[in-house]
C-alpha positions in Angstrom: 64.2 104.6 76.4 63.4 102.9 79.7 62.1 99.8 77.9 65.2 99.7 75.8 67.4 100.0 78.8 65.6 97.1 80.5 65.9 94.9 77.4 69.6 95.7 76.9 70.2 95.2 80.7 68.4 91.9 80.6 70.6 90.6 77.8 73.8 91.8 79.3 72.9 90.6 82.7 72.4 87.1 81.3 75.6 87.2 79.3 77.7 88.3 82.3 76.0 85.7 84.5 76.7 82.8 82.1 79.9 84.1 80.6 81.7 85.4 83.6 80.1 84.8 87.0 79.2 81.1 86.6 82.6 80.1 85.0 84.5 81.9 87.7 82.5 80.1 90.4 83.6 76.8 88.9 87.2 77.6 89.7 86.7 79.8 92.8 84.2 77.9 94.9 82.0 79.1 97.8 82.5 82.8 97.3 79.5 84.0 95.2 79.4 87.5 96.6 83.1 88.1 95.9 82.7 86.9 92.3 79.7 89.2 91.8 81.6 92.2 93.1 84.5 91.4 90.9 82.2 91.2 87.8 80.6 94.5 88.8 84.0 96.1 89.3 85.2 95.0 85.8 82.0 96.3 84.1 82.2 99.6 86.1 85.8 100.2 84.8 87.3 100.1 88.2 90.0 98.1 90.0 89.5 95.4 92.7 91.4 95.0 96.0 91.0 91.5 97.5 92.1 90.9 101.1 92.5 87.8 102.9 95.0 85.3 104.4 97.4 83.3 102.2 95.9 80.2 100.6 92.3 81.4 100.2 92.3 81.6 96.4 92.8 85.2 95.7 95.1 84.6 92.8 92.7 81.9 91.5 89.9 84.4 91.4 92.0 86.8 89.2 93.1 84.0 86.9 89.6 82.8 86.4 88.4 86.3 85.6 91.1 86.6 82.9 90.2 83.2 81.5 86.7 84.4 80.8 87.7 87.3 78.5 89.2 86.7 75.1 92.0 89.3 74.5 92.0 91.8 71.7 94.5 91.3 68.9 98.0 91.7 70.1 97.1 91.8 73.7 97.4 89.3 76.5 94.5 88.1 78.6 96.3 88.4 81.9 99.6 89.3 83.6 100.9 88.5 87.0 103.3 90.5 89.2 104.5 89.2 92.5 105.2 92.2 94.6 108.3 92.2 96.8 110.3 95.0 98.4 113.0 94.9 95.7 110.6 95.1 92.8 111.4 98.0 90.5 109.0 100.1 88.3 110.6 98.7 85.1 109.7 95.1 86.3 106.0 95.9 85.9 105.9 98.6 83.2 108.6 97.3 80.8 111.7 99.1 79.6 113.3 100.8 76.6 116.2 99.0 74.9 119.0 101.6 74.4 120.7 101.7 71.0 124.4 102.0 70.4 123.8 105.6 69.3 122.4 106.4 72.7 118.9 106.8 71.5 115.9 104.8 72.7 115.0 101.7 70.7 112.4 99.0 71.1 110.1 99.0 74.1 109.8 95.8 75.9 106.4 95.6 77.5 106.0 94.5 81.1 103.3 92.4 82.7 101.0 95.4 83.1 100.2 95.1 79.4 97.4 92.7 79.7 93.6 93.0 80.2 93.5 91.5 83.7 96.6 92.1 85.8 97.1 90.3 89.1 99.1 92.4 91.6 99.9 89.7 94.1 100.6 90.8 97.7 100.6 94.5 96.6 101.3 95.7 100.1 104.9 94.3 100.0 106.1 96.7 97.3 108.2 100.0 97.7 106.5 103.4 97.2 108.5 103.9 94.0 106.9 100.8 92.4 103.5 101.7 93.8 103.7 105.1 92.0 104.2 103.3 88.7 101.2 101.2 89.3 99.2 104.2 90.4 99.7 105.9 87.0 98.6 102.7 85.2 95.4 102.5 87.3 94.5 106.1 86.9 95.5 106.9 83.4 95.4 103.5 81.7 99.0 104.1 80.5 102.6 104.0 81.7 105.5 106.4 81.2 108.9 105.0 80.6 111.9 107.2 79.7 109.5 110.1 79.0 107.6 108.0 76.6 103.9 107.3 77.2 102.5 103.8 76.4 98.8 103.1 76.4 97.6 99.9 78.2 95.2 97.5 76.5 91.5 98.2 77.0 89.9 97.0 79.2 92.6 97.2 81.8 91.6 95.7 85.2 93.8 95.3 88.2 93.0 92.7 90.7 95.3 93.4 93.7 95.7 90.9 96.5 96.6 92.0 100.0 97.6 90.1 103.0 96.6 91.2 106.5 98.6 94.3 107.4 99.9 92.7 110.6 101.6 89.9 108.5 105.4 90.2 108.5 106.8 92.4 105.7 103.6 94.1 104.8 102.9 97.9 104.7 99.9 100.1 104.5 99.1 101.2 101.0 99.3 104.9 100.3 95.9 106.7 100.5 96.2 107.9 96.9 96.5 104.3 95.7 93.6 103.1 98.0 91.4 105.7 96.5 92.0 104.2 93.0 90.4 100.9 93.9 86.7 100.9 93.1 85.9 98.0 95.5 87.6 96.3 98.3 86.3 92.8 99.2 87.5 90.2 101.6 88.0 86.5 100.8 87.7 84.3 103.8 87.8 80.5 104.3 85.0 78.7 102.3 82.2 76.7 103.9 83.0 73.1 104.7 81.3 71.7 101.7 83.2 73.9 99.3 86.4 73.3 101.1 85.8 69.5 100.9 85.4 69.8 97.0 88.6 72.0 96.9 90.6 69.5 99.1 89.4 66.5 97.1 90.4 68.2 93.8 86.9 68.6 92.5 87.6 72.2 91.3 88.2 73.5 87.8 91.6 75.0 87.1 91.2 78.5 85.5 93.3 77.2 82.6 90.7 74.5 81.9 87.6 76.8 81.8 87.6 76.5 78.0 87.2 79.1 75.3 86.4 82.5 76.8 82.7 83.4 76.0 83.3 87.1 76.4 85.7 89.2 74.3 87.5 92.4 75.3 85.2 94.2 72.9 82.1 92.7 74.8 83.4 94.2 78.1 83.9 97.6 76.5 80.4 97.4 75.0 78.8 96.5 78.2 80.6 99.4 79.9 79.2 101.8 77.3 75.7 100.3 77.8 75.8 101.0 81.5 75.3 104.6 80.6 71.7 103.8 79.7 70.9 103.4 83.4 69.3 106.6 84.8 70.7 108.1 87.9 68.7 111.1 89.3 70.0 114.1 91.1 68.0 112.8 94.1 70.0 109.6 94.2 73.3 111.5 93.7 72.3 113.7 96.5 71.9 110.6 98.7 75.5 109.6 97.9 76.6 113.1 98.7 74.8 113.0 102.0 76.7 109.8 102.9 80.0 111.3 101.8 79.4 114.5 103.8 78.5 112.4 106.9 81.9 110.6 106.8 83.6 114.0 106.7 81.9 115.2 109.9 81.7 112.0 111.8 83.9 111.6 114.9 84.2 107.9 113.9 86.8 108.8 111.2 89.9 110.9 111.1 88.8 112.2 107.7 86.1 111.5 105.2 85.9 110.1 101.7 87.1 112.1 98.6 85.1 113.4 95.7 86.5 110.6 93.6 85.0 108.2 96.1 81.5 109.7 95.7 81.7 109.4 91.9 82.9 105.8 92.4 79.9 105.0 94.5 77.5 106.5 92.0 79.2 104.6 89.1 79.1 101.3 91.0 75.3 101.8 91.8 74.6 102.4 88.2 76.4 99.2 87.2 74.6 97.2 89.9 71.2 98.3 88.5 72.4 97.6 85.0 73.3 94.0 85.9 69.8 93.7 87.6 68.2 94.9 84.3 66.7 97.9 86.0 66.4 101.2 84.0 67.4 103.3 87.0 69.5 103.0 90.1 67.8 103.2 93.5 68.9 103.7 97.2 69.4 100.0 97.7 72.2 100.1 95.1 73.9 102.8 97.2 73.3 101.1 100.4 74.6 97.6 99.2 77.8 99.1 97.8 78.7 101.8 100.3 80.8 99.6 102.5 82.9 97.8 99.7 83.3 101.1 97.8 84.0 103.5 100.7 85.4 101.7 103.7 89.0 101.3 102.4 89.1 105.0 101.8 88.3 105.8 105.4 90.6 105.9 108.5 88.6 105.0 111.6 89.3 106.8 114.8 90.5 105.0 117.9 90.2 101.2 117.7 87.1 101.2 115.5 86.9 99.2 112.2 85.8 101.2 109.1 83.2 98.7 107.9 81.0 98.5 111.1 81.5 102.3 111.7 80.3 103.1 108.1 77.3 100.8 108.5 76.2 102.6 111.6 76.6 105.8 109.8 74.5 104.7 106.9 71.6 104.0 109.3 71.6 107.6 110.3 71.5 109.1 106.7 67.9 109.4 105.4 67.4 107.5 102.1 65.2 109.0 99.4 62.0 107.1 98.3 62.4 104.8 95.2 59.7 106.9 93.4 61.9 109.9 93.5 64.8 108.0 92.0 62.7 106.8 89.1 62.0 110.3 87.7 
């Protein structure tokens, strides 16, 4: 079984690299780590929160990801929602057309009905609209006029968020933050990459060509991730980290059980993309900050990322050999 897992993981790792990571990098220059985290998040079945100042390519990243996935029949590759304070739930979910008889008629689908949905400047929306997005992210469906409508699979939200001190922005509810598998930050590119961007030597996501991966490919890869072994020893390591956040004075409260499951799922996916038959402590350590930091509230004037890294150094990690059995 281990050999089969390695062979399958090698094949998928190469397909994801050539069919997703490399094409996206042609449109989104100089941010390899962000692209890899986005690919991992998509394969893990989670959602991605991208932070950074305006004009750093956050929407371009999402458009490029969508351009690499051919949609299933009847579905759209991508949808985009510009979040504003006056945005209503029906603006993103869609609405039922009433008939003259008073009954509900045809359902008009909103922009959420796509494989990759860009939620642009998500922290400008009202709580009412945020709740509609929360259902979609958690359940893969929306409810309109007491009718439930399934969203296409895969369904992947790439939300962009401006710095919270920017005018007109608000902190996202804790429940919504907990639904994002990974939070990543987009900064300004290195000089060489910015020179290429400024000179126009960058590929528009619309010009990436025929998408090499299909929606079915993404779902198959997600199913194949289950071939990666995750031992109780490694899960125990993730639990130790979670428990440490709940007792540390650096945070007002620790991460949820959902966060622990998310960390293990992300670690399994990282191992799969590396064509390893089992996840190891390095997977947990590399992903702990992007998976957990946005779910934590640091005490005093601390920042969650550095405080979490300091905490990780205090939690004993198991030996790799124990995680291979």
